[in-house]
ZABAPA-60397 format. One record per residue (C-alpha): x, y, z. Coordinates in steps of 0.5 Angstrom, whole numbers, plus 2048, in hexadecimal, padded with zeros to 3 digits. Layout:
BEGIN
+-----+-----+-----+
!   u !   v !   w !
+-----+-----+-----+
!   X !   Y !   Z !
...
+-----+-----+-----+
***
This chain:
BEGIN
+-----+-----+-----+
!   u !   v !   w !
+-----+-----+-----+
! 8E7 ! 8CA ! 8F0 !
! 8E6 ! 8CC ! 8E8 !
! 8E1 ! 8C9 ! 8E4 !
! 8E4 ! 8C5 ! 8DE !
! 8E1 ! 8C2 ! 8D8 !
! 8DF ! 8BB ! 8D8 !
! 8E3 ! 8BA ! 8D1 !
! 8E9 ! 8BE ! 8D3 !
! 8EE ! 8B8 ! 8D3 !
! 8EC ! 8B6 ! 8CC !
! 8EB ! 8BD ! 8C9 !
! 8F0 ! 8BE ! 8C3 !
! 8F0 ! 8C5 ! 8C4 !
! 8F2 ! 8C6 ! 8CB !
! 8F7 ! 8C1 ! 8CA !
! 8FA ! 8C4 ! 8C4 !
! 8F9 ! 8CB ! 8C6 !
! 8FA ! 8CC ! 8CE !
! 901 ! 8CD ! 8CE !
! 900 ! 8D3 ! 8C9 !
! 902 ! 8D9 ! 8CD !
! 8FD ! 8DD ! 8C8 !
! 8F8 ! 8E1 ! 8CD !
! 8F2 ! 8DF ! 8C8 !
! 8F3 ! 8D8 ! 8C8 !
! 8F4 ! 8D8 ! 8D0 !
! 8ED ! 8DC ! 8D0 !
! 8E9 ! 8D7 ! 8CC !
! 8EC ! 8D2 ! 8D1 !
! 8EA ! 8D6 ! 8D7 !
! 8E3 ! 8D7 ! 8D4 !
! 8E1 ! 8D1 ! 8D1 !
! 8E5 ! 8CB ! 8D4 !
! 8E5 ! 8CD ! 8DB !
! 8E0 ! 8D3 ! 8DB !
! 8D9 ! 8D6 ! 8DA !
! 8D9 ! 8D4 ! 8D2 !
! 8DA ! 8CD ! 8D3 !
! 8D3 ! 8CA ! 8D1 !
! 8D4 ! 8CF ! 8CB !
! 8DA ! 8CC ! 8C8 !
! 8D9 ! 8CA ! 8C1 !
! 8DE ! 8C5 ! 8C1 !
! 8DA ! 8C1 ! 8C6 !
! 8D4 ! 8C2 ! 8C2 !
! 8D8 ! 8BF ! 8BC !
! 8DA ! 8B9 ! 8C0 !
! 8D3 ! 8B8 ! 8C2 !
! 8D0 ! 8B9 ! 8BB !
! 8D5 ! 8B5 ! 8B7 !
! 8D8 ! 8B0 ! 8BC !
! 8DF ! 8B2 ! 8BB !
! 8E3 ! 8B8 ! 8BD !
! 8E4 ! 8BE ! 8B9 !
! 8EB ! 8C0 ! 8B6 !
! 8F0 ! 8C2 ! 8BB !
! 8F0 ! 8C9 ! 8B8 !
! 8E8 ! 8CA ! 8B9 !
! 8E8 ! 8CF ! 8BF !
! 8E2 ! 8CE ! 8C4 !
! 8DF ! 8D4 ! 8C0 !
! 8DE ! 8D0 ! 8BA !
! 8E3 ! 8D4 ! 8B6 !
! 8EA ! 8D1 ! 8B3 !
! 8F0 ! 8D3 ! 8B6 !
! 8F4 ! 8D6 ! 8B0 !
! 8FC ! 8D4 ! 8B0 !
! 901 ! 8D9 ! 8AC !
! 907 ! 8D6 ! 8AA !
! 90E ! 8DA ! 8AA !
! 913 ! 8DA ! 8A4 !
! 915 ! 8D4 ! 8A1 !
! 91C ! 8D4 ! 8A5 !
! 918 ! 8D4 ! 8AC !
! 914 ! 8CE ! 8AF !
! 90C ! 8CE ! 8AF !
! 909 ! 8D3 ! 8B4 !
! 905 ! 8CD ! 8B7 !
! 909 ! 8CE ! 8BE !
! 90A ! 8D6 ! 8BD !
! 904 ! 8DA ! 8C1 !
! 906 ! 8E0 ! 8BD !
! 904 ! 8DD ! 8B6 !
! 8FD ! 8DA ! 8B8 !
! 8F7 ! 8DE ! 8B5 !
! 8F1 ! 8DD ! 8B9 !
! 8EB ! 8DE ! 8B5 !
! 8E6 ! 8E0 ! 8BA !
! 8E7 ! 8E3 ! 8C2 !
! 8E5 ! 8DF ! 8C8 !
+-----+-----+-----+
***
């Protein structure tokens, strides 16, 4: 059985990005939410320090996810894995 973070079901990052097909996103989830860096998660540290969850767009590494927008006639890129820019690597 895979070990999971105790905050997994409450995690805004996981809820928002778990369906994204981007390999970087899956890597963060594998390493931080269900893996060896679970206790290094900056989201977990933020919650412990401030008593509230961080932005859903804060990665477990502590860096923000940068969402690019398409042209004015297209939908925003929030649901399109090809347009999500990661400001760090897992």
